[in-house]
SEZANU-64738 format. One record per atom (N, C-alpha, C): residue number from 1; residue in three letters; chain; x, y, z. Coordinates in pm, 1 decimal. Layout:
BEGIN
vexlum	doba	sevo	u	v	w
NUM	ALA	A	X	Y	Z
...
% end
This chain:
BEGIN
vexlum	doba	sevo	u	v	w
1	MET	A	-4018.9	-965.0	-1261.8
1	MET	A	-4134.6	-1012.5	-1187.8
1	MET	A	-4149.0	-1164.5	-1201.1
2	TYR	A	-4127.1	-1215.0	-1324.4
2	TYR	A	-4138.4	-1358.1	-1349.7
2	TYR	A	-4031.7	-1435.6	-1271.2
3	VAL	A	-3908.8	-1386.6	-1269.0
3	VAL	A	-3798.8	-1452.5	-1197.0
3	VAL	A	-3827.2	-1451.6	-1047.0
4	LYS	A	-3878.0	-1341.8	-999.4
4	LYS	A	-3911.2	-1331.5	-857.8
4	LYS	A	-4016.4	-1435.3	-818.3
5	ARG	A	-4112.4	-1454.4	-904.8
5	ARG	A	-4218.7	-1551.1	-880.8
5	ARG	A	-4164.0	-1694.9	-879.3
6	ILE	A	-4071.5	-1724.8	-969.7
6	ILE	A	-4009.5	-1857.7	-975.5
6	ILE	A	-3927.5	-1882.5	-848.9
7	VAL	A	-3849.4	-1781.9	-810.2
7	VAL	A	-3767.5	-1794.7	-688.8
7	VAL	A	-3856.8	-1816.8	-567.3
8	ARG	A	-3963.9	-1742.0	-556.8
8	ARG	A	-4056.6	-1758.0	-445.4
8	ARG	A	-4120.4	-1896.8	-446.5
9	SER	A	-4157.5	-1944.7	-563.3
9	SER	A	-4216.5	-2078.6	-574.6
9	SER	A	-4116.8	-2186.3	-533.9
10	LEU	A	-3993.0	-2175.4	-578.6
10	LEU	A	-3889.5	-2271.3	-539.3
10	LEU	A	-3866.0	-2268.6	-389.0
11	PHE	A	-3861.1	-2149.6	-333.6
11	PHE	A	-3843.5	-2136.4	-188.7
11	PHE	A	-3958.5	-2204.8	-114.5
12	ASN	A	-4080.3	-2183.4	-160.5
12	ASN	A	-4197.0	-2246.2	-97.7
12	ASN	A	-4191.3	-2398.2	-107.6
13	ILE	A	-4151.2	-2450.0	-222.4
13	ILE	A	-4140.4	-2595.3	-239.7
13	ILE	A	-4035.7	-2652.5	-145.0
14	ILE	A	-3921.0	-2589.4	-139.0
14	ILE	A	-3813.2	-2636.0	-51.2
14	ILE	A	-3856.5	-2628.8	95.0
15	THR	A	-3922.3	-2521.6	131.8
15	THR	A	-3969.1	-2505.5	269.8
15	THR	A	-4070.2	-2613.1	305.7
16	TRP	A	-4166.3	-2637.4	219.2
16	TRP	A	-4267.5	-2741.0	246.0
16	TRP	A	-4204.4	-2879.4	250.5
17	ALA	A	-4108.3	-2905.1	162.5
17	ALA	A	-4039.6	-3035.1	163.5
17	ALA	A	-3964.0	-3053.7	294.8
18	TRP	A	-3897.9	-2947.5	340.6
18	TRP	A	-3822.1	-2952.6	465.7
18	TRP	A	-3916.0	-2984.2	582.8
19	PHE	A	-4030.8	-2916.5	588.0
19	PHE	A	-4129.1	-2942.8	694.4
19	PHE	A	-4187.1	-3083.9	682.7
20	LEU	A	-4209.6	-3129.2	561.8
20	LEU	A	-4262.0	-3264.0	540.9
20	LEU	A	-4162.5	-3369.5	591.6
21	ILE	A	-4035.2	-3349.5	562.6
21	ILE	A	-3932.5	-3443.5	608.9
21	ILE	A	-3930.9	-3448.9	761.7
22	HIS	A	-3925.1	-3334.0	826.7
22	HIS	A	-3923.4	-3331.7	973.5
22	HIS	A	-4054.1	-3385.3	1031.5
23	GLY	A	-4164.0	-3354.6	965.3
23	GLY	A	-4293.0	-3406.1	1010.5
23	GLY	A	-4299.3	-3557.4	1002.6
24	THR	A	-4238.2	-3613.8	899.8
24	THR	A	-4234.5	-3759.2	884.8
24	THR	A	-4154.5	-3823.0	997.5
25	PHE	A	-4037.3	-3766.8	1027.0
25	PHE	A	-3957.8	-3817.7	1139.0
25	PHE	A	-4036.3	-3805.6	1270.0
26	SER	A	-4102.3	-3693.4	1289.1
26	SER	A	-4178.5	-3670.9	1411.7
26	SER	A	-4294.6	-3769.2	1424.1
27	ALA	A	-4365.2	-3791.8	1314.4
27	ALA	A	-4476.6	-3887.0	1316.5
27	ALA	A	-4426.7	-4028.7	1343.8
28	HIS	A	-4315.7	-4064.4	1282.2
28	HIS	A	-4255.8	-4196.3	1306.1
28	HIS	A	-4221.0	-4211.3	1453.8
29	ALA	A	-4160.4	-4109.4	1511.2
29	ALA	A	-4123.0	-4114.0	1653.1
29	ALA	A	-4246.2	-4124.7	1741.8
30	PHE	A	-4349.3	-4050.4	1707.7
30	PHE	A	-4472.5	-4052.8	1787.5
30	PHE	A	-4534.0	-4192.4	1789.6
31	VAL	A	-4532.2	-4258.5	1675.2
31	VAL	A	-4595.6	-4390.0	1664.0
31	VAL	A	-4507.3	-4501.0	1721.0
32	PHE	A	-4377.5	-4496.0	1694.7
32	PHE	A	-4292.7	-4611.4	1722.6
32	PHE	A	-4197.9	-4597.6	1841.8
33	SER	A	-4177.4	-4479.9	1893.5
33	SER	A	-4078.7	-4466.5	2002.0
33	SER	A	-4135.8	-4516.7	2134.3
34	GLN	A	-4052.5	-4587.3	2207.4
34	GLN	A	-4091.5	-4637.0	2338.8
34	GLN	A	-4030.1	-4552.9	2450.1
35	ASN	A	-3928.0	-4475.0	2415.9
35	ASN	A	-3865.6	-4384.1	2511.9
35	ASN	A	-3803.8	-4267.9	2435.3
36	VAL	A	-3752.7	-4173.0	2508.0
36	VAL	A	-3703.9	-4051.4	2443.3
36	VAL	A	-3580.8	-4079.4	2356.3
37	ARG	A	-3501.0	-4177.6	2391.7
37	ARG	A	-3382.7	-4211.1	2310.8
37	ARG	A	-3423.1	-4262.9	2171.9
38	ASP	A	-3541.1	-4323.1	2161.5
38	ASP	A	-3589.2	-4370.8	2031.9
38	ASP	A	-3624.6	-4254.8	1939.0
39	ARG	A	-3631.2	-4135.4	1991.3
39	ARG	A	-3665.4	-4018.0	1911.0
39	ARG	A	-3540.6	-3948.7	1855.8
40	VAL	A	-3425.0	-4008.9	1880.0
40	VAL	A	-3298.6	-3955.1	1829.2
40	VAL	A	-3257.4	-4039.3	1709.6
41	TYR	A	-3249.9	-3976.9	1594.3
41	TYR	A	-3217.6	-4047.0	1470.7
41	TYR	A	-3071.4	-4024.0	1434.9
42	VAL	A	-2999.4	-4133.9	1413.0
42	VAL	A	-2859.8	-4127.5	1371.6
42	VAL	A	-2858.6	-4125.4	1219.3
43	ILE	A	-2808.4	-4016.8	1165.0
43	ILE	A	-2807.3	-3997.1	1020.3
43	ILE	A	-2670.7	-4040.7	966.2
44	GLU	A	-2674.0	-4139.4	880.1
44	GLU	A	-2550.3	-4199.2	827.7
44	GLU	A	-2480.9	-4109.4	725.1
45	ALA	A	-2556.2	-4047.1	638.3
45	ALA	A	-2498.5	-3969.9	528.0
45	ALA	A	-2487.8	-3821.8	563.8
46	PRO	A	-2366.7	-3765.4	556.3
46	PRO	A	-2349.2	-3623.1	587.9
46	PRO	A	-2438.0	-3530.1	505.1
47	LEU	A	-2463.5	-3564.9	379.7
47	LEU	A	-2548.5	-3480.5	294.7
47	LEU	A	-2691.9	-3477.4	346.8
48	VAL	A	-2741.9	-3591.1	390.0
48	VAL	A	-2877.7	-3596.3	445.8
48	VAL	A	-2884.7	-3510.8	572.6
49	TYR	A	-2781.1	-3517.7	655.7
49	TYR	A	-2775.8	-3435.0	776.7
49	TYR	A	-2779.2	-3286.5	740.5
50	LYS	A	-2705.9	-3249.3	635.4
50	LYS	A	-2705.7	-3108.4	591.2
50	LYS	A	-2843.1	-3065.5	540.4
51	VAL	A	-2915.5	-3156.6	476.3
51	VAL	A	-3050.8	-3124.8	429.7
51	VAL	A	-3141.7	-3101.5	550.1
52	LEU	A	-3127.4	-3187.2	651.8
52	LEU	A	-3210.1	-3173.5	771.6
52	LEU	A	-3178.6	-3044.9	848.1
53	ASN	A	-3052.8	-3005.6	848.1
53	ASN	A	-3011.9	-2882.8	916.8
53	ASN	A	-2905.4	-2812.6	833.2
54	PRO	A	-2946.5	-2728.1	740.6
54	PRO	A	-2851.7	-2663.1	649.3
54	PRO	A	-2747.5	-2575.3	717.3
55	VAL	A	-2772.7	-2531.3	838.8
55	VAL	A	-2676.7	-2444.6	909.3
55	VAL	A	-2599.0	-2520.5	1016.5
56	ALA	A	-2599.2	-2653.1	1010.6
56	ALA	A	-2540.3	-2736.0	1115.6
56	ALA	A	-2388.3	-2728.2	1122.9
57	GLY	A	-2321.8	-2700.4	1013.4
57	GLY	A	-2176.2	-2700.4	1015.3
57	GLY	A	-2124.0	-2838.7	1050.4
58	ASP	A	-2030.7	-2845.2	1145.0
58	ASP	A	-1973.0	-2974.2	1185.0
58	ASP	A	-2031.9	-3024.0	1316.8
59	SER	A	-2154.7	-2983.7	1346.3
59	SER	A	-2216.2	-3023.2	1472.9
59	SER	A	-2234.5	-3174.1	1480.0
60	LEU	A	-2231.6	-3224.8	1602.7
60	LEU	A	-2253.2	-3367.6	1624.3
60	LEU	A	-2400.8	-3402.8	1616.0
61	GLY	A	-2486.8	-3307.9	1653.5
61	GLY	A	-2629.7	-3333.2	1650.7
61	GLY	A	-2707.9	-3205.9	1673.8
62	PHE	A	-2838.5	-3215.7	1656.0
62	PHE	A	-2925.9	-3102.4	1685.1
62	PHE	A	-3066.3	-3151.5	1713.9
63	THR	A	-3138.9	-3072.0	1789.0
63	THR	A	-3276.0	-3101.1	1825.6
63	THR	A	-3362.0	-2982.8	1784.3
64	LEU	A	-3466.5	-3010.6	1709.2
64	LEU	A	-3557.8	-2903.2	1670.1
64	LEU	A	-3654.6	-2874.3	1783.7
65	PRO	A	-3678.6	-2747.3	1812.5
65	PRO	A	-3773.7	-2714.1	1919.2
65	PRO	A	-3913.3	-2768.8	1889.7
66	PHE	A	-3968.9	-2836.5	1988.5
66	PHE	A	-4108.8	-2879.3	1989.6
66	PHE	A	-4147.0	-2981.6	1882.9
67	VAL	A	-4052.2	-3033.8	1807.4
67	VAL	A	-4082.9	-3136.1	1707.8
67	VAL	A	-4076.4	-3274.0	1773.4
68	GLY	A	-3997.4	-3285.5	1878.2
68	GLY	A	-3989.9	-3410.8	1951.9
68	GLY	A	-3893.9	-3512.4	1894.0
69	VAL	A	-3805.2	-3467.4	1804.3
69	VAL	A	-3702.2	-3554.9	1750.1
69	VAL	A	-3569.0	-3480.4	1746.1
70	ALA	A	-3462.8	-3559.9	1740.4
70	ALA	A	-3327.9	-3504.5	1727.0
70	ALA	A	-3253.8	-3585.1	1622.3
71	TYR	A	-3149.8	-3526.6	1568.2
71	TYR	A	-3071.0	-3591.0	1464.0
71	TYR	A	-2923.1	-3586.8	1503.6
72	ILE	A	-2853.1	-3694.1	1470.8
72	ILE	A	-2709.9	-3702.0	1498.1
72	ILE	A	-2636.6	-3727.1	1367.8
73	ASN	A	-2527.7	-3654.2	1348.5
73	ASN	A	-2441.7	-3668.6	1232.7
73	ASN	A	-2338.4	-3776.1	1264.9
74	LYS	A	-2362.2	-3898.2	1219.4
74	LYS	A	-2275.3	-4010.6	1254.6
74	LYS	A	-2131.0	-3986.2	1211.7
75	GLN	A	-2112.0	-3926.9	1095.4
75	GLN	A	-1975.8	-3900.9	1047.6
75	GLN	A	-1902.8	-3802.8	1140.2
76	ALA	A	-1971.5	-3698.3	1184.7
76	ALA	A	-1908.8	-3600.9	1275.6
76	ALA	A	-1876.3	-3665.2	1409.5
77	VAL	A	-1961.2	-3754.2	1456.6
77	VAL	A	-1935.6	-3824.8	1583.5
77	VAL	A	-1811.9	-3912.2	1569.1
78	GLN	A	-1802.1	-3981.5	1457.3
78	GLN	A	-1683.4	-4064.4	1432.8
78	GLN	A	-1558.5	-3978.4	1420.6
79	ASP	A	-1568.8	-3866.1	1350.1
79	ASP	A	-1454.1	-3776.4	1334.1
79	ASP	A	-1408.7	-3718.8	1467.9
80	ALA	A	-1504.0	-3696.0	1558.7
80	ALA	A	-1470.7	-3642.2	1691.3
80	ALA	A	-1420.4	-3752.0	1785.2
81	ASP	A	-1427.5	-3875.7	1739.5
81	ASP	A	-1383.0	-3990.6	1817.7
81	ASP	A	-1450.1	-3991.7	1955.2
82	THR	A	-1581.1	-3978.0	1951.6
82	THR	A	-1659.5	-3976.0	2075.3
82	THR	A	-1765.9	-4085.2	2068.4
83	PRO	A	-1800.8	-4145.9	2180.3
83	PRO	A	-1899.3	-4254.6	2177.7
83	PRO	A	-2038.9	-4207.7	2136.7
84	LEU	A	-2098.8	-4279.2	2043.5
84	LEU	A	-2232.4	-4246.7	1993.7
84	LEU	A	-2339.4	-4249.8	2103.1
85	PRO	A	-2338.8	-4347.4	2195.6
85	PRO	A	-2443.5	-4348.1	2299.4
85	PRO	A	-2446.7	-4219.6	2384.0
86	GLY	A	-2331.6	-4160.0	2407.3
86	GLY	A	-2327.9	-4034.6	2482.6
86	GLY	A	-2393.5	-3920.2	2406.8
87	VAL	A	-2369.5	-3914.9	2277.3
87	VAL	A	-2430.2	-3809.5	2194.9
87	VAL	A	-2581.6	-3830.3	2187.4
88	ILE	A	-2624.3	-3955.5	2179.9
88	ILE	A	-2768.3	-3985.2	2181.5
88	ILE	A	-2830.1	-3937.0	2312.5
89	SER	A	-2763.2	-3963.0	2424.6
89	SER	A	-2813.1	-3916.2	2555.4
89	SER	A	-2822.2	-3764.4	2559.3
90	HIS	A	-2721.6	-3696.7	2505.2
90	HIS	A	-2719.1	-3550.1	2501.8
90	HIS	A	-2840.5	-3496.5	2425.8
91	GLU	A	-2862.6	-3547.1	2305.2
91	GLU	A	-2974.9	-3497.9	2224.2
91	GLU	A	-3109.4	-3537.2	2284.3
92	ALA	A	-3117.1	-3655.9	2343.2
92	ALA	A	-3241.6	-3697.8	2410.1
92	ALA	A	-3274.2	-3602.7	2524.6
93	LYS	A	-3171.7	-3556.8	2594.6
93	LYS	A	-3193.8	-3461.1	2704.1
93	LYS	A	-3253.5	-3331.3	2649.7
94	HIS	A	-3207.3	-3287.9	2533.1
94	HIS	A	-3264.8	-3166.6	2474.4
94	HIS	A	-3413.5	-3184.3	2441.6
95	ILE	A	-3450.4	-3301.7	2394.1
95	ILE	A	-3593.2	-3327.2	2368.9
95	ILE	A	-3670.3	-3313.0	2499.8
96	GLU	A	-3619.5	-3373.5	2606.0
96	GLU	A	-3684.5	-3363.3	2737.2
96	GLU	A	-3692.2	-3218.5	2784.5
97	GLN	A	-3586.3	-3141.2	2760.3
97	GLN	A	-3586.4	-3000.3	2801.6
97	GLN	A	-3696.3	-2922.8	2730.7
98	PHE	A	-3712.8	-2945.1	2600.6
98	PHE	A	-3820.3	-2875.7	2528.9
98	PHE	A	-3955.4	-2911.0	2587.8
99	TRP	A	-3976.1	-3038.7	2618.9
99	TRP	A	-4103.0	-3082.0	2676.5
99	TRP	A	-4122.3	-3025.7	2816.2
100	GLN	A	-4018.1	-3026.5	2896.3
100	GLN	A	-4025.9	-2981.3	3036.1
100	GLN	A	-4044.5	-2830.1	3046.4
101	LEU	A	-3969.8	-2756.8	2967.5
101	LEU	A	-3966.1	-2611.2	2981.9
101	LEU	A	-4064.0	-2537.3	2890.6
102	GLY	A	-4108.4	-2602.6	2784.8
102	GLY	A	-4198.6	-2537.0	2691.0
102	GLY	A	-4136.5	-2411.3	2632.0
103	ILE	A	-4214.8	-2310.3	2615.6
103	ILE	A	-4169.0	-2184.5	2555.4
103	ILE	A	-4062.1	-2116.7	2641.1
104	HIS	A	-4059.5	-2147.9	2770.0
104	HIS	A	-3958.9	-2089.8	2860.1
104	HIS	A	-3818.3	-2138.1	2826.4
105	HIS	A	-3810.9	-2245.6	2748.6
105	HIS	A	-3680.8	-2298.3	2705.1
105	HIS	A	-3595.7	-2188.1	2642.6
106	PHE	A	-3659.2	-2100.1	2567.2
106	PHE	A	-3585.8	-1996.2	2495.4
106	PHE	A	-3532.6	-1886.7	2587.9
107	GLY	A	-3577.1	-1883.7	2712.8
107	GLY	A	-3527.0	-1785.8	2808.4
107	GLY	A	-3416.3	-1840.9	2898.0
108	ILE	A	-3384.4	-1968.0	2883.6
108	ILE	A	-3280.7	-2031.0	2965.6
108	ILE	A	-3145.6	-2011.9	2897.3
109	GLU	A	-3045.5	-1974.9	2976.1
109	GLU	A	-2912.6	-1952.9	2919.8
109	GLU	A	-2855.3	-2082.9	2863.5
110	LYS	A	-2780.2	-2068.7	2755.4
110	LYS	A	-2726.3	-2183.8	2684.1
110	LYS	A	-2639.1	-2271.5	2772.9
111	TRP	A	-2562.5	-2212.0	2862.9
111	TRP	A	-2472.3	-2292.5	2944.7
111	TRP	A	-2549.9	-2390.2	3033.7
112	LYS	A	-2669.7	-2352.4	3073.0
112	LYS	A	-2750.9	-2440.3	3157.5
112	LYS	A	-2806.6	-2557.2	3076.5
113	LEU	A	-2860.4	-2528.2	2958.3
113	LEU	A	-2918.7	-2631.8	2873.6
113	LEU	A	-2812.1	-2729.5	2823.6
114	GLU	A	-2705.0	-2675.5	2769.1
114	GLU	A	-2599.3	-2761.2	2715.1
114	GLU	A	-2521.2	-2829.9	2827.5
115	GLY	A	-2500.1	-2760.5	2937.6
115	GLY	A	-2431.3	-2821.4	3050.8
115	GLY	A	-2508.4	-2939.2	3107.2
116	MET	A	-2639.4	-2925.8	3116.9
116	MET	A	-2723.0	-3035.8	3165.8
116	MET	A	-2719.6	-3152.9	3068.2
117	ALA	A	-2726.0	-3122.9	2937.9
117	ALA	A	-2720.0	-3230.1	2837.0
117	ALA	A	-2584.6	-3301.0	2841.1
118	GLU	A	-2477.9	-3226.6	2861.2
118	GLU	A	-2345.0	-3288.3	2872.6
118	GLU	A	-2334.2	-3369.1	3001.7
119	TYR	A	-2393.8	-3321.3	3108.9
119	TYR	A	-2390.8	-3394.2	3235.6
119	TYR	A	-2462.2	-3528.6	3221.6
120	VAL	A	-2577.6	-3527.6	3156.0
120	VAL	A	-2652.7	-3651.1	3133.7
120	VAL	A	-2573.2	-3744.3	3042.9
121	ARG	A	-2504.1	-3686.8	2948.1
121	ARG	A	-2419.7	-3764.5	2857.2
121	ARG	A	-2312.7	-3840.6	2934.2
122	GLY	A	-2263.1	-3779.6	3039.8
122	GLY	A	-2164.2	-3845.8	3123.7
122	GLY	A	-2022.2	-3799.7	3100.0
123	ASP	A	-1992.8	-3750.7	2981.2
123	ASP	A	-1859.1	-3703.5	2950.3
123	ASP	A	-1869.0	-3606.5	2834.5
124	SER	A	-1774.8	-3517.2	2826.0
124	SER	A	-1773.1	-3422.1	2716.2
124	SER	A	-1686.0	-3474.8	2603.8
125	THR	A	-1698.0	-3413.9	2486.9
125	THR	A	-1613.0	-3451.1	2374.6
125	THR	A	-1466.5	-3427.6	2411.0
126	ILE	A	-1443.6	-3323.7	2489.0
126	ILE	A	-1309.5	-3292.1	2538.4
126	ILE	A	-1308.1	-3322.3	2687.3
127	SER	A	-1205.0	-3389.4	2733.1
127	SER	A	-1193.1	-3426.7	2874.4
127	SER	A	-1209.5	-3305.0	2965.1
128	LEU	A	-1275.0	-3325.7	3079.3
128	LEU	A	-1293.3	-3217.3	3175.8
128	LEU	A	-1158.8	-3165.0	3225.3
129	CYS	A	-1055.2	-3246.2	3216.7
129	CYS	A	-922.9	-3208.1	3267.4
129	CYS	A	-828.4	-3160.2	3158.3
130	ALA	A	-871.7	-3159.6	3033.9
130	ALA	A	-784.7	-3119.4	2923.1
130	ALA	A	-755.7	-2969.5	2929.9
131	SER	A	-633.0	-2935.2	2897.5
131	SER	A	-596.7	-2793.1	2890.7
131	SER	A	-520.4	-2770.2	2760.7
132	GLY	A	-521.0	-2648.5	2715.0
132	GLY	A	-447.0	-2614.2	2594.6
132	GLY	A	-505.2	-2670.4	2465.9
133	VAL	A	-634.1	-2700.4	2464.4
133	VAL	A	-699.0	-2752.9	2344.3
133	VAL	A	-731.8	-2635.7	2253.0
134	GLU	A	-691.2	-2646.8	2126.7
134	GLU	A	-715.6	-2537.9	2033.3
134	GLU	A	-799.4	-2586.3	1915.7
135	GLY	A	-870.3	-2494.2	1853.7
135	GLY	A	-943.3	-2523.8	1732.0
135	GLY	A	-1079.2	-2588.8	1751.0
136	LEU	A	-1120.0	-2610.9	1872.7
136	LEU	A	-1249.1	-2675.4	1898.1
136	LEU	A	-1333.0	-2586.4	1989.3
137	HIS	A	-1348.7	-2461.6	1951.9
137	HIS	A	-1411.2	-2361.0	2036.8
137	HIS	A	-1545.9	-2404.9	2093.5
138	ASP	A	-1636.1	-2453.6	2008.6
138	ASP	A	-1768.8	-2493.5	2057.5
138	ASP	A	-1760.0	-2609.3	2155.6
139	ARG	A	-1674.2	-2704.3	2128.6
139	ARG	A	-1663.0	-2819.5	2217.5
139	ARG	A	-1597.9	-2781.1	2349.9
140	ILE	A	-1509.3	-2684.0	2347.3
140	ILE	A	-1450.4	-2633.8	2472.5
140	ILE	A	-1559.1	-2565.4	2555.4
141	LYS	A	-1644.9	-2485.9	2489.4
141	LYS	A	-1755.8	-2422.0	2561.7
141	LYS	A	-1846.2	-2526.6	2625.6
142	TYR	A	-1879.1	-2632.0	2550.8
142	TYR	A	-1965.5	-2737.7	2605.3
142	TYR	A	-1898.7	-2805.6	2723.8
143	ARG	A	-1768.8	-2827.3	2715.6
143	ARG	A	-1695.2	-2886.0	2827.5
143	ARG	A	-1705.6	-2795.1	2950.2
144	ASP	A	-1688.9	-2664.9	2929.8
144	ASP	A	-1700.3	-2568.9	3040.2
144	ASP	A	-1842.1	-2566.2	3097.8
145	TYR	A	-1943.1	-2572.7	3011.5
145	TYR	A	-2081.5	-2577.8	3059.3
145	TYR	A	-2102.4	-2703.0	3144.9
146	HIS	A	-2044.2	-2814.2	3100.2
146	HIS	A	-2053.4	-2940.7	3173.5
146	HIS	A	-1989.6	-2926.2	3311.6
147	ILE	A	-1873.2	-2864.2	3316.9
147	ILE	A	-1803.6	-2843.6	3444.8
147	ILE	A	-1891.5	-2763.7	3540.6
148	ALA	A	-1952.5	-2656.4	3491.1
148	ALA	A	-2036.4	-2571.0	3576.3
148	ALA	A	-2156.1	-2648.5	3631.1
149	VAL	A	-2225.0	-2724.3	3545.2
149	VAL	A	-2343.0	-2799.4	3588.9
149	VAL	A	-2302.6	-2913.3	3682.3
150	LYS	A	-2195.1	-2980.4	3651.7
150	LYS	A	-2145.6	-3089.0	3737.9
150	LYS	A	-2118.4	-3035.8	3878.7
151	TYR	A	-2057.8	-2920.0	3886.9
151	TYR	A	-2029.7	-2856.9	4016.0
151	TYR	A	-2160.1	-2825.2	4090.5
152	LEU	A	-2255.3	-2765.7	4020.1
152	LEU	A	-2381.5	-2727.2	4084.7
152	LEU	A	-2458.8	-2848.6	4136.3
153	ILE	A	-2452.2	-2960.2	4064.4
153	ILE	A	-2523.4	-3081.0	4107.3
153	ILE	A	-2447.7	-3153.0	4217.3
154	GLU	A	-2319.1	-3175.8	4196.2
154	GLU	A	-2243.2	-3262.4	4285.8
154	GLU	A	-2188.9	-3192.6	4409.7
155	VAL	A	-2168.0	-3062.6	4404.5
155	VAL	A	-2116.5	-2989.7	4520.7
155	VAL	A	-2226.7	-2908.4	4588.1
156	GLU	A	-2298.8	-2832.6	4508.4
156	GLU	A	-2403.0	-2746.3	4564.5
156	GLU	A	-2533.8	-2821.3	4589.4
157	GLY	A	-2548.9	-2937.8	4527.7
157	GLY	A	-2668.5	-3019.5	4549.4
157	GLY	A	-2793.9	-2965.7	4483.3
158	LEU	A	-2778.3	-2891.3	4376.0
158	LEU	A	-2893.8	-2832.4	4308.4
158	LEU	A	-2962.5	-2933.9	4217.0
159	SER	A	-3092.4	-2920.8	4203.7
159	SER	A	-3169.8	-3002.6	4110.5
159	SER	A	-3165.6	-2937.2	3972.6
160	GLU	A	-3215.5	-3008.0	3874.3
160	GLU	A	-3220.4	-2953.1	3739.2
160	GLU	A	-3301.9	-2823.8	3735.4
161	ASP	A	-3419.0	-2823.4	3796.6
161	ASP	A	-3501.3	-2702.1	3798.3
161	ASP	A	-3429.9	-2587.0	3867.9
162	GLN	A	-3360.1	-2615.7	3975.4
162	GLN	A	-3286.3	-2510.6	4045.6
162	GLN	A	-3174.2	-2454.2	3957.9
163	ILE	A	-3110.6	-2540.5	3879.9
163	ILE	A	-3004.9	-2492.5	3790.0
163	ILE	A	-3063.7	-2400.3	3684.4
164	TYR	A	-3179.8	-2435.2	3630.6
164	TYR	A	-3241.8	-2350.1	3528.2
164	TYR	A	-3277.2	-2212.7	3584.2
165	ASN	A	-3297.3	-2203.6	3716.2
165	ASN	A	-3328.2	-2076.0	3780.2
165	ASN	A	-3207.4	-2010.1	3845.4
166	TYR	A	-3092.7	-2072.3	3836.7
166	TYR	A	-2970.1	-2021.9	3898.4
166	TYR	A	-2924.6	-1896.3	3824.6
167	SER	A	-2871.6	-1799.8	3896.4
167	SER	A	-2841.4	-1671.7	3832.3
167	SER	A	-2697.7	-1656.3	3782.9
168	ASP	A	-2601.3	-1717.0	3847.6
168	ASP	A	-2461.5	-1695.8	3810.1
168	ASP	A	-2405.2	-1813.0	3730.9
169	TYR	A	-2303.7	-1784.3	3651.2
169	TYR	A	-2230.6	-1887.6	3578.0
169	TYR	A	-2104.5	-1917.6	3658.4
170	PRO	A	-2102.0	-2028.4	3733.1
170	PRO	A	-1994.4	-2052.5	3829.9
170	PRO	A	-1871.0	-2121.4	3772.5
171	LEU	A	-1829.3	-2086.0	3651.2
171	LEU	A	-1720.5	-2159.0	3587.2
171	LEU	A	-1590.6	-2151.5	3666.4
172	GLY	A	-1558.0	-2035.4	3723.1
172	GLY	A	-1431.4	-2021.1	3796.2
172	GLY	A	-1421.0	-2117.5	3913.4
173	VAL	A	-1517.7	-2113.3	4002.4
173	VAL	A	-1515.2	-2199.9	4120.1
173	VAL	A	-1534.0	-2345.6	4079.5
174	ALA	A	-1612.6	-2371.7	3977.5
174	ALA	A	-1633.7	-2508.8	3930.0
174	ALA	A	-1505.3	-2565.7	3870.1
175	SER	A	-1431.9	-2485.1	3794.0
175	SER	A	-1304.7	-2530.3	3736.9
175	SER	A	-1203.8	-2560.2	3846.4
176	ASP	A	-1199.6	-2474.9	3948.2
176	ASP	A	-1109.3	-2500.2	4061.9
176	ASP	A	-1144.1	-2633.1	4128.3
177	TRP	A	-1273.1	-2659.7	4146.5
177	TRP	A	-1317.3	-2784.5	4207.7
177	TRP	A	-1280.2	-2905.0	4120.9
178	ILE	A	-1305.4	-2894.6	3990.7
178	ILE	A	-1271.0	-3004.7	3898.5
178	ILE	A	-1120.9	-3033.4	3905.2
179	ASN	A	-1040.8	-2927.0	3901.6
179	ASN	A	-894.9	-2946.4	3904.3
179	ASN	A	-849.9	-3010.6	4034.5
180	ALA	A	-907.1	-2967.5	4145.4
180	ALA	A	-864.8	-3019.7	4276.0
180	ALA	A	-919.7	-3159.8	4304.2
181	GLU	A	-1044.7	-3184.8	4267.8
181	GLU	A	-1108.9	-3309.5	4307.2
181	GLU	A	-1105.9	-3420.4	4202.1
182	ILE	A	-1097.8	-3384.3	4076.4
182	ILE	A	-1105.8	-3487.1	3972.9
182	ILE	A	-975.0	-3498.1	3894.2
183	CYS	A	-923.9	-3386.5	3848.8
183	CYS	A	-804.2	-3390.1	3764.4
183	CYS	A	-678.8	-3430.5	3842.1
184	LYS	A	-665.9	-3387.1	3963.6
184	LYS	A	-548.9	-3422.8	4044.8
184	LYS	A	-546.0	-3571.4	4078.3
185	LYS	A	-665.7	-3631.5	4089.9
185	LYS	A	-673.8	-3773.6	4124.4
185	LYS	A	-653.0	-3863.9	4003.6
186	ALA	A	-670.8	-3807.9	3886.3
186	ALA	A	-659.3	-3889.8	3764.0
186	ALA	A	-515.7	-3918.1	3726.1
% end
């Protein structure tokens, strides 16, 4: 019983500290940010990033729902050899999505949310024309989401709201379009 009480107390302390840290970042952003990009914090130390998001793995960044801030793992961005401004744009888009969609955000399919963030970013971690890439499963998915959203915006002429309400995942036709219109010209 005594050990259980100690474990529960430690868990409560860690939980409150975690909320306090995120609350501090959120309050700082509320007071000092002039635009949504100012709400994206680039975290220099990988350990600090792990404290902020213990389940992050090797992610480049993450945005907490409804907190109004995002965090970027600078070391992971450097390791992925991808431009930091693009990752900042991606995470800033997620902040905007939470604000725009509210609780409905959780009902939107991941390919739409991540595809839109990648589209705003301008480029994926993996080239839209790359083939045979192995070992980067999540980044390949994000690239595919980007292809689908790029197709819906640039070919079908859909708005962001229309994409969030779109029913099909058009990866097949979008990939064919990317290969014919962009990859062949490169």
